[in-house]
C-alpha positions in Angstrom: -8.1 27.4 17.3 -5.0 29.4 16.4 -4.1 30.5 12.8 -1.6 27.7 12.3 -4.2 25.1 13.4 -6.7 26.6 11.0 -4.3 26.4 8.1 -3.4 22.8 9.0 -7.1 21.9 9.2 -7.7 23.3 5.7 -4.8 21.5 4.2 -5.7 18.2 5.8 -9.3 18.7 4.5 -8.0 19.1 1.0 -5.7 16.1 1.3 -8.5 14.0 2.7 -10.3 14.3 -0.6 -7.1 13.0 -2.3 -7.1 10.0 0.1 -10.7 9.3 -0.6 -9.7 9.0 -4.3 -6.8 6.8 -3.3 -9.2 4.5 -1.5 -11.5 4.4 -4.4 -8.6 3.2 -6.6 -7.7 0.5 -4.1 -11.3 -0.8 -3.5 -13.0 -0.3 -6.8 -11.4 -2.9 -9.0 -11.1 -6.0 -6.9 -14.8 -7.0 -6.9 -15.1 -6.6 -10.7 -11.8 -7.9 -12.0 -13.5 -11.0 -13.3 -15.9 -8.8 -15.3 -12.9 -6.7 -16.6 -11.2 -9.9 -17.7 -14.3 -11.0 -19.6 -14.5 -7.5 -21.3 -10.9 -7.8 -22.3 -11.2 -11.4 -23.5 -8.6 -12.8 -21.1 -8.6 -15.5 -18.5 -9.0 -14.7 -14.8 -5.4 -15.8 -14.2 -4.1 -13.0 -16.5 -5.4 -10.5 -14.0 -2.2 -11.1 -12.0 -0.3 -9.2 -14.7 -2.2 -6.0 -13.9 -1.0 -6.3 -10.3 2.5 -7.2 -11.3 2.7 -4.1 -13.6 1.5 -1.8 -11.0 3.8 -3.2 -8.3 6.9 -2.8 -10.5 5.9 0.8 -11.5 5.2 1.7 -7.9 8.5 0.3 -6.7 10.3 2.4 -9.3 8.2 5.6 -9.0 8.0 6.0 -5.3 11.7 6.7 -4.5 12.1 8.9 -7.6 9.0 11.0 -6.9 9.9 11.2 -3.2 13.4 12.5 -4.1 12.0 15.0 -6.6 9.5 16.2 -3.9 12.4 16.9 -1.6 14.1 18.9 -4.4 11.2 20.6 -6.0 8.4 20.7 -3.5 5.9 18.1 -2.2 2.8 19.9 -3.6 4.3 20.1 -7.1 5.1 16.4 -7.2 1.7 15.6 -5.7 0.1 17.4 -8.6 2.3 15.6 -11.2 1.7 12.2 -9.7 -2.1 12.9 -9.6 -2.0 13.8 -13.3 -0.1 10.6 -14.1 -2.6 8.5 -12.0 -5.5 10.2 -13.8 -4.0 9.4 -17.2 -3.5 5.8 -16.2 -7.1 5.5 -14.9 -8.5 6.9 -18.2 -6.3 4.5 -20.2 -7.7 1.6 -18.2 -11.2 2.9 -18.9 -10.8 2.9 -22.6 -8.9 -0.4 -22.8 -12.0 -2.6 -23.4 -12.8 -0.6 -26.5 -9.4 -1.1 -28.1 -10.2 -4.7 -29.3 -7.3 -7.1 -29.4 -4.9 -4.6 -27.9 -7.1 -4.2 -24.8 -5.0 -6.4 -22.5 -1.7 -4.5 -23.3 -3.5 -1.1 -23.0 -4.9 -2.1 -19.6 -1.5 -3.2 -18.4 0.1 0.1 -19.4 -2.8 2.0 -17.7 -2.4 -0.1 -14.5 1.3 0.7 -14.5 0.7 4.5 -14.9 -1.9 4.3 -12.2 0.7 3.0 -9.8 1.9 6.6 -9.3 -0.9 7.0 -6.6 1.1 5.1 -4.1 3.3 8.1 -3.4 0.3 10.3 -2.4 0.1 9.4 1.3 3.9 9.9 1.9 3.8 13.2 0.2 0.7 14.3 2.1 2.4 13.4 5.4 5.4 15.4 4.4 3.2 18.4 3.5 1.4 18.1 6.9 4.7 17.8 8.7 5.9 21.1 7.3 2.5 22.8 7.9 2.6 21.5 11.5 6.0 23.1 12.1 7.5 19.6 12.4 5.3 18.8 15.4 5.3 15.0 15.4 2.1 14.7 17.4 0.2 16.9 15.0 1.6 15.0 12.1 0.6 11.7 13.6 -2.9 12.9 14.3 -3.3 14.2 10.8 -1.9 10.9 9.3 -4.6 9.1 11.2 -7.3 11.3 9.8 -5.9 10.9 6.2 -5.9 7.1 6.5 -9.4 7.2 7.9 -10.6 8.9 4.7 -8.5 6.5 2.7 -10.4 3.6 4.2 -13.7 5.4 3.6 -12.7 5.7 0.0 -11.9 1.9 -0.2 -15.4 1.2 1.3 -17.1 3.5 -1.2 -15.2 2.2 -4.2 -15.8 -1.5 -3.3 -19.5 -1.0 -2.7 -20.0 1.2 -5.7 -18.4 -1.2 -8.2 -20.2 -4.2 -6.7 -23.5 -2.5 -7.0 -23.1 -1.2 -10.5 -21.2 -4.1 -12.3 -24.4 -5.9 -13.4 -26.1 -2.7 -14.8 -23.4 -0.6 -16.3 -21.1 -1.4 -19.2 -17.5 -2.1 -18.1 -16.0 1.0 -19.9 -18.5 3.3 -18.2 -17.9 1.6 -14.9 -14.1 2.1 -15.2 -14.6 5.8 -16.0 -15.9 6.4 -12.4 -12.5 6.1 -10.7 -10.9 8.1 -13.5 -13.3 10.9 -12.9 -12.7 10.9 -9.2 -8.9 11.1 -9.7 -9.3 13.9 -12.3 -11.3 15.9 -9.7 -8.3 15.6 -7.3 -6.2 17.7 -9.6 -8.4 20.7 -8.9 -8.6 20.0 -5.2 -4.8 19.9 -4.8 -4.3 23.0 -7.0 -6.8 25.0 -5.0 -6.6 23.6 -1.5 -2.9 23.1 -0.9 -0.6 26.1 -0.7 2.4 26.3 -3.0 5.7 25.0 -1.6 8.3 27.4 -0.2 11.6 27.7 -2.1 13.5 24.5 -1.9 17.2 23.9 -1.4 19.3 23.4 -4.6 20.1 19.9 -5.6 19.8 17.3 -8.4 18.4 13.9 -9.1 21.0 11.1 -8.7 20.9 9.5 -12.2 23.5 6.8 -11.5 21.5 5.8 -8.4 18.3 5.9 -10.4 19.8 3.6 -13.0 21.1 1.1 -10.5 17.8 1.2 -8.5 15.8 0.6 -11.7 18.0 -2.3 -12.7 17.9 -3.9 -9.3 14.1 -3.7 -8.9 13.4 -4.8 -12.5 15.7 -7.9 -12.1 14.2 -8.9 -8.7 10.6 -8.3 -10.0 11.4 -10.2 -13.2 12.7 -13.1 -11.0 9.5 -13.0 -9.0 7.3 -13.1 -12.1 9.4 -16.0 -13.4 8.7 -17.9 -10.2 5.0 -17.4 -10.9 5.5 -18.7 -14.5 8.2 -21.4 -14.2 7.9 -22.5 -10.6 10.5 -22.5 -7.8 12.4 -25.4 -9.3 13.6 -23.5 -12.4 17.0 -21.9 -12.4 16.2 -18.7 -14.3 14.1 -17.0 -11.5 16.9 -17.4 -9.0 19.5 -16.2 -11.4 17.5 -13.0 -12.0 16.9 -12.5 -8.2 20.6 -13.0 -7.5 21.5 -10.5 -10.2 19.1 -8.1 -8.7 20.5 -8.5 -5.2 24.0 -8.0 -6.6 22.9 -4.9 -8.4 21.3 -3.7 -5.1 24.6 -4.2 -3.3 26.4 -2.1 -5.9 23.7 0.5 -5.4 24.4 0.7 -1.7 28.2 1.2 -2.4 27.5 3.9 -5.0 24.9 5.7 -2.9 27.2 5.8 0.2 29.7 7.8 -1.9 27.1 10.1 -3.6 26.8 13.7 -2.4 23.1 13.8 -3.1 21.9 10.1 -3.2 18.6 9.0 -4.6 18.5 6.2 -2.0 20.0 7.8 1.2 21.5 4.7 2.8 22.6 6.7 5.8 19.0 7.8 6.5 17.6 4.3 6.0 20.3 2.7 8.2 19.7 5.2 11.1 18.7 3.5 14.3 15.4 5.4 14.4 14.6 4.7 10.7 15.5 1.1 9.8 12.9 -0.5 12.1 10.2 1.6 10.5 11.2 0.6 7.0 11.6 -3.1 8.1 8.1 -3.0 9.5 6.8 -1.5 6.2 8.4 -4.3 4.3 7.0 -7.0 6.6 3.5 -5.5 6.8 3.4 -5.3 3.0 3.4 -9.1 2.9 0.0 -9.2 4.5 -1.5 -5.9 3.5 -0.7 -6.3 -0.2 0.3 -9.9 -0.7 -2.8 -11.5 1.0 -5.5 -9.5 -0.9 -6.0 -11.9 -3.8 -5.7 -15.1 -1.7 -8.4 -13.8 0.6 -10.6 -12.9 -2.3 -10.2 -16.2 -4.0 -10.8 -18.1 -0.8 -14.1 -16.2 -0.3 -15.2 -17.1 -3.8 -14.3 -20.8 -3.5 -17.3 -23.1 -3.4 -17.1 -25.5 -0.5 -19.3 -28.0 -2.2 -16.6 -28.4 -4.9 -13.3 -27.7 -3.2 -14.1 -28.7 0.4 -13.3 -25.2 1.6 -14.2 -21.5 1.0 -17.2 -19.3 1.7 -19.0 -19.6 -1.7 -19.4 -15.9 -1.9 -20.7 -14.0 -5.0 -18.9 -10.9 -6.4 -21.4 -8.6 -4.8 -20.9 -10.2 -1.4 -17.1 -10.0 -1.8 -17.6 -6.2 -2.0 -19.5 -6.3 1.2 -16.8 -8.3 2.9 -14.2 -5.7 1.7 -16.4 -3.0 3.1 -16.6 -4.6 6.5 -12.8 -5.2 6.5 -12.3 -1.5 5.6 -14.3 -0.4 8.6 -11.9 -2.3 10.8 -9.0 -0.7 9.1 -10.6 2.7 9.8 -11.0 1.8 13.4 -7.3 0.9 13.6 -6.3 4.2 12.0 -8.4 6.2 14.5 -6.8 4.2 17.4 -3.3 5.5 16.5 -3.4 8.7 18.5 -4.7 7.3 21.8 -2.5 4.3 21.6 0.6 6.4 20.8 -0.2 8.7 23.7 -0.5 5.8 26.1 2.3 3.5 24.8 4.5 5.7 22.7 4.6 5.6 18.9 6.9 2.6 18.5 5.1 0.4 21.0 1.8 1.4 19.4 3.1 0.2 16.1 4.3 -3.0 17.8 0.8 -3.5 19.1 -0.6 -3.1 15.6 1.8 -5.7 14.2 0.9 -8.1 17.0 -2.8 -7.7 16.3 -2.2 -8.5 12.6 -0.3 -11.6 13.7 -3.1 -12.8 15.9 -5.7 -12.1 13.1 -3.9 -14.2 10.6 -3.1 -16.9 13.1 -6.9 -17.2 13.8 -7.4 -18.2 10.1 -5.4 -21.5 10.7 -8.0 -23.2 12.9 -11.0 -21.0 12.1 -11.9 -20.6 8.4 -15.0 -22.6 7.7 -17.8 -20.0 8.2 -18.5 -16.4 7.2 -18.6 -15.5 10.9 -15.1 -16.9 11.5 -13.7 -15.2 8.4 -15.2 -11.8 9.4 -13.8 -12.1 12.9 -10.3 -13.0 11.6 -10.4 -10.1 9.1 -11.6 -7.7 11.8 -8.7 -8.5 14.1 -6.1 -8.3 11.3 -7.8 -5.2 9.9 -7.5 -3.2 13.1 -3.8 -3.8 13.3 -3.3 -3.1 9.6 -5.1 0.2 9.9 -3.0 1.3 12.8 0.2 0.5 10.9 -0.9 2.2 7.7 -1.5 5.4 9.6 1.6 5.2 11.7 4.3 4.2 9.2 4.7 7.4 7.1 4.5 9.7 10.2 7.1 7.6 12.1 9.4 7.7 9.1 9.1 11.5 8.8 9.7 12.0 12.5 12.9 9.9 12.2 14.3 11.7 9.1 16.3 14.9 8.6 14.2 17.9 7.5 15.6 17.7 3.9 14.7 14.0 3.5 11.2 13.8 4.9 9.6 13.1 1.5 12.2 10.4 0.8 11.7 8.7 4.2 7.9 8.7 4.0 8.0 7.5 0.4 10.4 4.6 1.2 7.7 3.2 3.6 5.5 2.7 0.6 8.4 1.4 -1.5 9.4 -1.1 1.2 5.7 -2.2 1.6 5.4 -2.6 -2.2 8.5 -4.8 -2.4 7.3 -6.9 0.5 4.0 -7.4 -1.1 5.6 -8.4 -4.4 7.8 -11.0 -2.7 4.8 -12.3 -0.8 2.7 -12.4 -3.9 5.2 -14.6 -5.7 5.5 -16.9 -2.7 1.8 -17.2 -2.3 1.3 -17.8 -6.1 3.5 -20.9 -5.7 1.8 -22.0 -2.5 -1.6 -21.7 -4.2 -0.6 -23.5 -7.5 -3.7 -25.3 -8.7 -4.1 -29.1 -8.4 -6.2 -31.7 -10.1 -6.5 -33.4 -13.4 -8.8 -32.6 -16.3 -11.4 -35.0 -15.0 -11.1 -33.6 -11.5 -13.9 -31.2 -10.5 -11.4 -29.3 -8.4 -9.1 -28.7 -11.3 -7.8 -25.1 -11.2 -8.5 -24.8 -7.4 -5.7 -24.1 -5.0 -5.1 -26.7 -2.2 -6.2 -25.7 1.3 -2.6 -26.3 2.4 -1.7 -23.3 0.2 -4.1 -21.0 2.0 -2.8 -22.3 5.4 0.7 -21.4 4.2 -0.5 -17.8 3.2 -2.0 -17.2 6.6 1.0 -18.7 8.5 3.4 -16.5 6.6 1.3 -13.4 7.2 1.1 -14.1 10.9 4.8 -14.9 11.2 6.0 -11.8 9.4 3.7 -9.5 11.4 5.0 -11.1 14.6 8.6 -10.5 13.5 7.7 -6.9 12.9 6.3 -6.6 16.4 9.5 -8.0 17.8 11.7 -5.6 15.8 9.7 -2.6 17.0 9.7 -3.7 20.6 13.5 -4.4 20.7 14.3 -1.0 19.1 11.7 1.1 21.0 13.2 3.8 23.1 12.2 4.3 26.7 9.6 7.1 26.8 10.1 9.8 29.5 7.0 10.9 31.4 5.3 13.9 30.0 6.7 13.5 26.5 3.4 12.5 24.8 1.0 15.4 25.5 -2.6 15.0 24.6 -3.2 16.2 21.0 -6.2 18.3 20.0 -8.0 17.9 16.7 -4.9 18.5 14.7 -2.5 19.7 17.3 -1.1 19.6 20.8 -2.7 21.2 23.8 0.6 23.1 24.1 -0.3 26.3 22.3 3.1 27.8 22.8 4.2 26.2 19.6 
């Protein structure tokens, strides 16, 4: 192994620890949110506000942090975002002890914790530079990072599910906070300082317009949750957000150093990747809560569901994560065989098949696990491929921005899907009805149909825009590099 490969191996090793922490954050809370709600004295339905706060914060933070990373260094911004995430995690841990203010404190903490979504894009940008812009090495490293991410999700879900009955909630919530805090040391010690960056500045007018556009759209989506699709206010807010977004595009096209580089996003090699991120977010993010609530539904009462307990939900999450890990590890051989774009299309098609299987097959645990396994393999492949594909299609000075926008696009897609699914799953039944508060089965069928259709659309977009691959252009990569040592 040459010196460059050794350096890259060490960097990926350090960043893998960060991805384990990211996975813990993504897997730890879902099985125990009911217990968190009880500790905070709120209803289970109010848990959605935690998700909403984090989605809004993530959508705002990702493009800003990604741009700052291009200006001031990816490692430096990775350290800052890790510190913010650690702060948010500790705020969430102490929230149950703050009495009546606990709900608001937890919402603030959840929003701050949303800074973690920029980690993987920044890590891919760091690896891309360490790999001397070798796309195959970057893609291989991204697969490794996503594999550790999924291991973290597995560890987080199983740990919280196992400890929730025996550990007080504040102590339980301190576990992910400790894990993220440890990442600060890992990044500081294990990742080399950034080289000098090119001069530049943050585009404040663009930041203001982006913030206004996202807040208006997100406010409209929250209003859909609260008021329903028949109310006028949600659509007025969404229309205002879209109009602000159109103004943002006009302003950014004229800006010398835009926050949202419209030219990069509109490039033929870039926009299909961002569109795929948006569409995949609808299933990867938007379908999480519906899958969890379906698993917890008691078929003796509602006529559907798996009747699972919280501890078993953590096991289901763990099994799903193993399939995500499998998909992430399949990225390199599939990309070598099909080319990166077609490998991503295969992942999207697999997600479409997995969610389509839910429509006729949803009555038993075995059927649910099969459907989740198929969708999980495709989702894992996409999660690993998207940041690397965005970096490969971006100019050298905009790699952090391009990779970060995949997460931003995915977050917005998940937020939109979350609002649509919330309406589809609106509870039915009167006060004397034992199914009061339960979602109709038709709502879950709608969720699965939308997830399948959007994934299929992503596959079509990727196939239509895929470039013909010349023979010999996809050499076999080694552990973290190509077999061509002349690089």
